[in-house]
N, C-alpha and C positions, 0 to 999 in steps of 0.2 A: 721478160724474163723478171721478175719480182725481185725486191732487193730487202732480206729479211733484217728488219731493226729493233735492236733488244735494248729498249731505255733501262737503267739501273738507277731507281731513285725511291725516297720512302715513299711510305705509305701517305701521309700527311701532304707531299709535294708533290705527288704522281699527280693527284686532279688541280694543281696549279701549272703545270707545264702542259698539260694538253688540255688546256681551255678554248673555250671558242677563239681566244682573240690572240693567240701564241704559232709559233710556225708549227707545232711537232701536231696541231688539230689540221693542216693543212698542207699533210705532205701529198707529194704525188704519187699518182696510182700504184706505180710500182714498187710504192717503198710501205712493207708491211710491219706493223709494229707490234710488240709485246711487251711484258713488263717482266721486273725481278726488283724485289728491296735487295739491300746490300746481303743480309745475312742470306737472301735464298740465293743469290749470286753465289756465296762463298759457298753453300752446302751444296752447290750441283756439281755432278760430274764431267757435265762440259753445257755446254754453252750453243743452243741450235738457232745461230744466228750467222748475218753477214758483216754486220758492223757493229758496234755497242757505243749507244750514249750514256755516258755516266754522270751523273748530277756530282760536280764535286763537293759539294755544300752539304752532304747528309751529317744530320745532329751526330755527336758524339764518334766523329772519323776526322783525322786530322786532315788537313789543308788538301792534301796527295795522297793519302791513305786507299779511298776509294778506287782513285787511280791506278795507284801500283796493286790492289790487290785484283783489279780485275784483269790487269795486262798477266798478273801472274797465273790466272786462269784461261786466258784465252790470248795466249804467247802470238797465236796467227789468225787474229782477229784487227781491223782498224777500231781505233778509240775516238770517239769526238766527246771530249769532255766540257760540260756548262759549268762559266763560272762565273763570280759577282764581280770581278774585278779583273783587269790585264793590263796589272802591272808587271811592269819587267821579270823581278825577281820570281813572283808565284809562276807567272807564263815560262820559264825556264824551269823551277821545278817540278810543273807539270809535266811538259815534254821530258826532261830527265825520268820521272814516274812511267813514262809509255804513251802518252796520249798523243795521236797522230795530227790531231786538230783541236785546236780551241776556239769556241764560243759564249761571248756574253749572253747573258740570259736577256739582259736590256736588248739585246740583237735578234729575241727567239721570235721574231714575226716574218711574215710575207716566205720568199723561198728559201731564208737565209742558211737553215738547217738544211736543207735537199741540197743546195750548193755545196757547204761544207761536208755531208755525207757522201757526195759525189769526189771532191775531192781527196778527203780522205782515203777514200779506197782506189782513186789514182795512184796517189802519195805512196800507200800502205803496197800498191801492184810493182810500182817502181822499185821502191827498194826490197821487192822481194821475188823479184824475175827469175832468181836464180835458185829459191829455195825449193822452187817447184811442189809443194805441199799446196797448194789451192788453185783450183779455176777460175778465173773471172772472165767476164764479157772482154770485149776487145775496146781497147781504149778511145777509140771514135765513137764507140756505143756509146761509151760512160760519156764522153762529152756529150754529145748527142743528148744524152738525158740531161743533162746540164740547162743545156739549152732549152731544152721541152720544161724544165722546173722553170727558167728565168719566164717563159710564154704565159704560163699557167700562174705566177705568183701574184696571189690575191689580193689588194692594195696597193701594193707598191710600185713604182716605177721600176720597171726591169730591163736592161737594153745587154745583146750580147756583144762586141765590140772584137774587131780583130784587133792584133798591136801597134797598128796605126791608129786606131779609135773609130774606124769606118761599121757603122751599124750593120750587123749579123741578123740580130733577132729581136724584135720587140716585144712586147705587150700592150695587153689592150689599153692599161694604164698611163702608159708613155704616150702613146698616141692621142688619150687627153689631154696628157700634160704638155706637150709640143702642137697641141692643136694640129696636126698631120697624118693620117693614112699610113698602116706601115708601108705600101708601095713607095708612097712617097717618102721613106722615111730611110729605106734599107736603100745599102752602099752610101750611103751620103758620111758626112766625118761630124762625128758628135759634135766637135770642138765648133765648126760651123755653124751650130745652132745656138752658141752660147756669146755672151757679151764676150771683146775682146781680153780684159783684164780678166773675168773668170777663165777663159776657154785655155790663158796659159798658165795657169796654178794646175786646172784641171790635167793639162797634157803631160806636167811633171810628175803626175799622183801616177797615171797610166804607165810612165816610159819604169818608175821605181817597183812597181808592181810585175811589170815586164823583166825587166832586170835581174828583182831579188826573189820571186817566186812566192813572196810573202801576201798576203790581202793589207790593206790598207783603208782606215776610214777616214770620214773630216765631214764637217758640218757646213751647211751652205745657208743664206739669207738672200732669197729672192721675192722684189715686189711683195713685200708684206707675209711671203711665208717665209718658212723656217723647217730645212731640209737635214736629215744625217742619210748620211750615204755611205757602200762599202762596194772595194773592187774586188773580186776575186779572182785570180789565175787560173786559168784553164789547160794543162799539160797534155801534149801526144805523147806516142808510144817512147820518144826516146827523154822526155821529162823537158820539153821544153816548152816555154810558155808560149800558144800559140793564140789565146784567144782569152779576155777579161770580162765577165760577167759583172756589171755593175745595176745597183742594187738602191734606189735612193727612194726613202718613206719622210710626206708628209709629216710633220711632227710640231708643226706650229701650235695646234691645239693641245696637243701634250704637255709642250714647253712653256703654252700662255698658263694653263691650269698649271704646275710645277710653281711657275715665276707666284702665281696668284696663291699658292699653300705657302710656299716661302713667303712673300709680304704677309699673310696672315699670321705664318708662327711668329716671325718677327715682332709683328703689331701685338700678338697675345703675349709674347716673351717681355716685351719692353712696355705692356700696359701698365697703368697704375694702379687699374682695381685687378683685384684677386680673381681669377681662371682657372677652373676645375671641373674634371669629367668624372659622372661618378659612372659603374657599370648597374648592371640589372640587380646585381645581387647588393649594390650601394659599397662596395668599393672603391677607393680611392684610385683611378687608375692616372690622371696627371693635376698637376696644378702646377701656375706658371711662377714665377718668382717671385713675385709681387704678394703671393697666399701664405708664404712666409714670413713676408715683410709686415704684412700686417696682422699672423698670429703669433708669429712666431717660430710656428713650427712647421718644420720638415713634413712632406709627403709622408714618408714612410714614420713618423714621430706622431701623425695625425692617425694612421693606423694603429698603432700601438697604442695611443689614448682613448683613442675613442672610433669603435668602426661605426658611430650614426654620420655626421652628416655636418658641413659647414665645421666640424671642428669644436662643435659645442658639446658641453658636459654631459654626459650620458646619463645626469641625472633627468635629462630637460625632454622624459620622456615624452610628457604630453605634446610639447609643441611640435618633435619630428613626427610623432604618429599624423599630427595635421597634414606636417609638410609631406609626409609619403602618402596619404591620401589623396591630394592633392594631384603629385602627379602621377600617380597608377592612376587615378581617371586620365591621363593624358593633359591635364592644366598645367599652367604655367602658376609656379609660386612665387610670390612677392613678400618680403617682409623686413621688418626692422628689428635689431636683437642686440642685446647685452653680451661680452665676453669676456674672459680672463686672455690676455697674451702667456704665451711662457712664462714671461720677467712677473707674471702677475696685474700685471697693470691692467685696465679696465679699457675697453674700446668700442663704442656703438659703430654699426653698420647694417646700410640697407643691402638685401639680397635677392638677386630671382634667380630660380633654377627652372631649367625647362625640358622637356623630355626630347630626345633625339630619334629619330624616326628613320626606318631603312626603304628602299624602294619599294617596300610590299606596305608600308604605313605602321610596321610592328616598332614598338619601343626598346630602341637596343643599350640605350644607354643615357643619362644626363648633363646636361651642359650648367654650369651655377659663376654668376657672377657675384659679386662683393666689393660693395665700395665703402670704406673709412670714412665714416661721418664725424667719428669724436670732435675733432678740432670746429665743423661747422658745429654740433651742435653745443659745445662749449658756447661759441661765439654768440648761436640765438639765444642762451639761458643767458649770458652775461646782457642780451640788448634787451630780452625781455625785462631783466632787473631793472633795470635803467629805465625802460618804458613804465615799469610799472611803479618808482618812485616819484616819475613826474606825474605820475596818474593819479599817486597818492596826495600827491602837492595840490593839484586839480580837486581831488577827493576831500581833502582837506577844507578847502575853502567853500565848497558847494554845502556840505556836514557842517560847517559853522556858520554858516548864513541862516539856514534851515533851522538848526537848533537856539540861534541867539531869537529869531522871529520867535519862536514856541516861547521863549521863556519870555519874551518880551508882551506876548500876548497876555502869557499866564501872570506876568507880573502887575498887567492892568487888570484881569481880573480879582486878582488880589487886593490890589488899591481900591478897586469899587466894595469890596468887601467890608477894611476895613472903614469906609468913609462910609458906606449908605447901608449898611450892614444890618438897619432895622428895615428896609422895604426890602419885602418879600420878592418881589417882581426883578428887584437887580439881584437877590443875592439867586435865586431860582436863574436869571441868565447867566452870572457868575461863573455858579457850580459849572455848568451844560460845556458853557466854553472852557472852563479848565476842564473839566473831562474829555472835550475834542482833541483840547491840543497833547494830555498826555499820552492820548490813543495816537496821535500824530506822531509825538514822540517815540512811541512805543512801535508803530510800523516804519518811521524811519531806522530805528534800531535793528528790527528783524529783518529789514531789508539788505543793512552791511552785515549781517551774519548770514542770510542767504548767497550774497555777493563771493562772498570768503568759504563759501559751503562748508559753515560749520552747523547751520540748521540740519538735524537729522528729519527727514519727513517721516510722518505714521502715516501711513495708509489706511482709509477705510473707505469702507462702502456708503455712499452719501448719496443727497438726491440732491442737483446741482440748483433748481428751485430752491429749496428750503434755504440752502447757504445762502443763493442771491438773498431772500428775501429776510434771515436772521441779520445779512451784514449792510441793508437798506441803510436802519437808522446812522451806522458808523459812517457810511458812503454821504448819508445829507448832511453828515457832519463836515465833510472834509470840501464840499464845494461853497461858494460865494451864493450870498440870497438870490445875484441876479441869473443865477443858471436856474431853468425847469429843470426839475428830473422826472423820468420818467421808468415804468416798467412794463416790457411786452413778454410772459414768459409763456413758456408753452403749456397747455391743460398736460396734467397727470405727472408722475414723478420724471424726472431722466436719472438715471442712475451711473454713476462712475466711482471708479477705485482711485480715492485720492487724498491729500492730505490738507484736511481742514484750512489750519491754516495758513499755507503755500496757495488755496483758490481764495481763502480772504483777502490776502496779500496782493495778488495776482489781480483781483477786483478792485484793491483800492490805489493801485497804482496807474491801472487805465482810467480810472475813474478823474484820480489829477492831474494824469496827463490831458484828460479832453478838460478839464475846467480850466488849468491851462491855457489851452489853445483858446479860451473863450474870455479874453480877459475883459469885454464888451458886457458878457454875458451871451446867452445864446442856450440850446435845446441840448440835453445828455440822455439819452434813451441806452438803457439795456434790454436787451432779447436773450431767448433761451431756444432751445429745440436740440431736434435730432431726426437723423435719416434712417432709413433703409438702408445703408451700407456699414452701419454699427456705429455707427461716430454721433455723438453728444456733441452741442456748440451752447458758446454762451458771446456775445456779441454786444459792445460797447461803440456806440455811436454816436456824434457830435456833430456841428454845423459850423465848426470853428473855421480859424484859417489856414486848416489844411498842411501838408507837408509835400513840399517842392518835389519831384522827380529824381533829379540828381541826389535828394538826401536818402531816398526811400531805402536805398543797400545800407544805410548807414546808420540809423536811428537804435538796431539793436547792440550797436557796440560799445562795450563797458567804456563811461565817462564821457562818452558823446552827449550833447545836447547843444539845443537851439537858442539854450539862454543867453542869457550875457555872464558875463563874469563874475565869478563868487552868487550866481542865484541856479542852484538845482545841482546835484549830483553825477547826474549822467547816468545814474544806474536803474531808475524806475522800467524801462522797457529793458533793459537787459537781463533784470531779473525776471521780468514777465516770460522772457526768453526761455530762461533758464529752466522756470518752474514747467512750462509747457511742455521743455523736451524732456524732461525728467520723469515726466507722465505718460511719455508715448506718444505723444502730441505733437499740433504744428501750430502754427500761427499767422492769419491771412490779413493784409494790407489794404485796404482799399483808401484811399485820396487821392482831393487834387489842389494844385496850388489855389484852385478857384475858389475850394472851400468847403470843408467837410471832410472828416474821417470817420473809416470802421475798422477796427480790430476784430477780427471772430479769432477765436480760441475752440481747436478744435480737440477734444477727447476720445479715446475711444468709450465705446459704450460697455458697462457694466449687465449683470442678469440682473433683471427687475425682481425673481424668488429671492437671489441674496440680500440682496437690498431690504426687502421684507422682512427677512429673518436677521439682519443684524444693525438695521439704522434706529442710530440710537435716537431715546426720545427727545424733542425739545425742552432746551431749556427753560427754565421753570425762575424768571427775573427773582421770585419774592424767597427771602433768605430762610431757610432751613430751621426749624424751632431746635433748639437740644433740652437734652438732659441732666445738663451741668457736671460733662463729664470733664474729668483735670486732662489741658493740655498745656506743654510745657513748650516754648518759644525760643529757639535759640538762635539769635542774628545778632552777629557784630555791630552793623552799623545801627548806632543809639537809634537815629529816627526812623528808619524801617522797621527796628524792633518795638519802638514805644506805641507804631501807627499798626502794627497786628494785634500786640495786644491790646489793644483799645475795640481793633475792628472783630476781634472774636469775642471779646467780652460784652461787645455789643450782640452780637450771637448767641448770648444766653451761657456762653462757656465757663468755667473756673482756668484763671489762666496766670501762670508762674513765668518768668523769663531770663535768659542769662545768656552774656555774651559770647561764651565759649565752652567750652568742654571741660575748664577746671571750675568755673563756677556751677555745672551740673553734677560736678562731685560733690559740693557741700549742700545739694539740694538733701532734704530729708526722704526716708523710702514711704512714707505714709504722710497724707493720701498717694494711693500709684497715681503712675501718671497712665491715661487710655492713650494717649497721640504724641507725639513729638515732631514739631513743625520746625525743620532747621534749615537752615544756609546750607547748602552744598562746600562752598569754599569758605573753611575759619581758619582762623590763624592758631596754630598748632595741631591740633587733631583734627580732622576732617569732619563732614557732616557724616558720612556713610560711615567712617569708624565710628564715628558719635555713637550713631543706631546700636552701634553691634555691642557697646560697651553698655550703653542701656540696659539694653536685652538681655543681660546677665541679672540686671536690679528687676525690671520688671517683664517676665518672660512672655507675656500677649500683649508688650507694647505695640499700638501702630504706629506707622511712619510716612510722614511727607517731606519729601526735599523740592526745598528752591532755589533757584538759580537765577539770573539776568543772561545767564551763559548756557542755550540751551544744547552745545556742544558733552557738556559735561553732567549726562542722565548720571541718576544711580546706578545703571547697568552697564556702563562704561568706565567708571569710577573705580578703581580699587580693585580691579578684576571681579567686583561681587555684581550678583544680581539678586530677585527676587525680592521680595518683603518691602515694596515701597511705590509711592505714587509717586509723581514728579507734575509742580507745578512751574509754569515759566513765569519772571518777573516780567512786566508789572502785570497785576491780577486784579478784577473787580470787587468788590463787596459779593456780589453774586457767587460770581467765581469761587470765590474762597468759601463759602456757604455750603455750595456746593460739591466741591472737592472735597470738605473737611467733614461733612455727612456721608459720603461716598466711603473713605476711608475708614470710620469706624462702624461703617452697618454690613461691609462686605465682608463676603465670608475668608 
């Protein structure tokens, strides 16, 4: 005869209660399950069932409302209440409300519900034997059903005992646990199978169940396994306990998982790093205490402040888009960011965010970790500042050494001119030396600007071979007479997109480095070429002392030098590396301590067609002839001003000079000035502003601005742009002639 069970639960909770891992799904075959929501049950005229199982935790109902309403609707049916807690106050309230039996949801596995349903039927039958309203199966049959449920209990160890502990029935799991067959176990006292101390405590449990007629639970640990056990009383027709059903569940894995989860939760809660979880809609679902400690915002405040990520400002949309693009691809995002705490203080942090997937591989959420690195960054900046100061001291010594050498050589050449100025050979040699020393001084200054990132690159399409050939004369002046210099350049043009001045600087540094490696003389070779991979290259090779392997990783470091104290700045190869990197290239070193070094610089190859269209004509070293144009030189340095006036007069121009803007105001309007050549940095009014004022007097005035500091170009000064040519100091007469001619003739 089947027993009809009506389950009263919410729609959402029903599937959880009848899932494959709980007891409702494993009811014995005689139990037939149907269900109702609480509202459906209240609206029903009657309940078609033999027993009702009520989920006492229905949302929107009081703790015992569902039980009370079910009892009012079905006064003649036994009720089993599923509860979250078995605390005494709630148990008493549930029984008063009308429950016949209570079962904790945590026990909703194995045959626990079967046994509880049968106990409810038996207990209800005993208390209503004089009511005569319901026909039930005989109590022995009900007890037999309980025994059958014990035998069929899936997964759990189940035994049916008499009141003295003798085994009446066992299931297969009990046989496996006790390592004995049912015939070997039946009729034996269960306490004989346990250790003496355990047997004594379990005997007291059985005696208490028999005496009170109430079930009992206990936990047990044996041989590394952990068990949760329940003992249920079974009654005869007179209400006397005649048997006890014992259900023991191995919860080792469950407990270990719970402990691991608890340990993980404690670790997350106590972590110094902020840990947070976002759902697929990007809403913050969890944040540990460190999150608020780092950002100053609670999780609720973060949601109100910005529904974005990391508590970052909403205006940071571009960065947020990059983060979400990475995460939605299923990749891990990591990065460094700056933000402000709730109190307005700035902080820096490293963060990683990872997708979290379910068993099917679908992304269900995101977990992030934020590490506050504000203190570390401040310490790093302090250390860098200290290292920079030490490096500057080293740099000052090297620069002083190099400039003192240059000035000594220049003074020597000047002294020769004074004493032997009538000897044309001496004059020629001395002027060549002065020219070379000035160029070396200019190169050293440019090197310092490049290192300080103050040199603005001006990219154009160049033929690498042309640049090497045009730098040939300079490079020959940079090396000693005992060094043999040669070039082996590839045939045809090698087009690259590069800054001409920086490529010249790169070549100069490599040539000087090679020359220094051969103090006793040697061979210096420059090569060039390109390959099918789209790369252009130049190589500077020497047969000098070589670079030991242990130093090859350090030679590109700023301020590192193998020369003695006070000799060299240690910037040459560092600047080369920065130039190459800035051009999207790479530098390769081939060297041996046995001798010989080759530096190969590789650049991306540009299109030859574009080179043909945009390549500048080679410089003409002959001075341009002038048409007697009127030029104004504005320069506050009296020596530079005088030199410029003399150079421009040599070129045939009519020149007037002024030291500053005030002197310019005293100039007559006629004749009109055709071009002004002004220093950018002047006392009082600056060069750019001066040009603007002069153009109110002479609207068609052309302008050229000079400066020894290439970062202060006209297009970056005073927020103005256009209408200027820029000429960096120092420059030769040929360069001055070319640039002035271009300024006067360009449209």
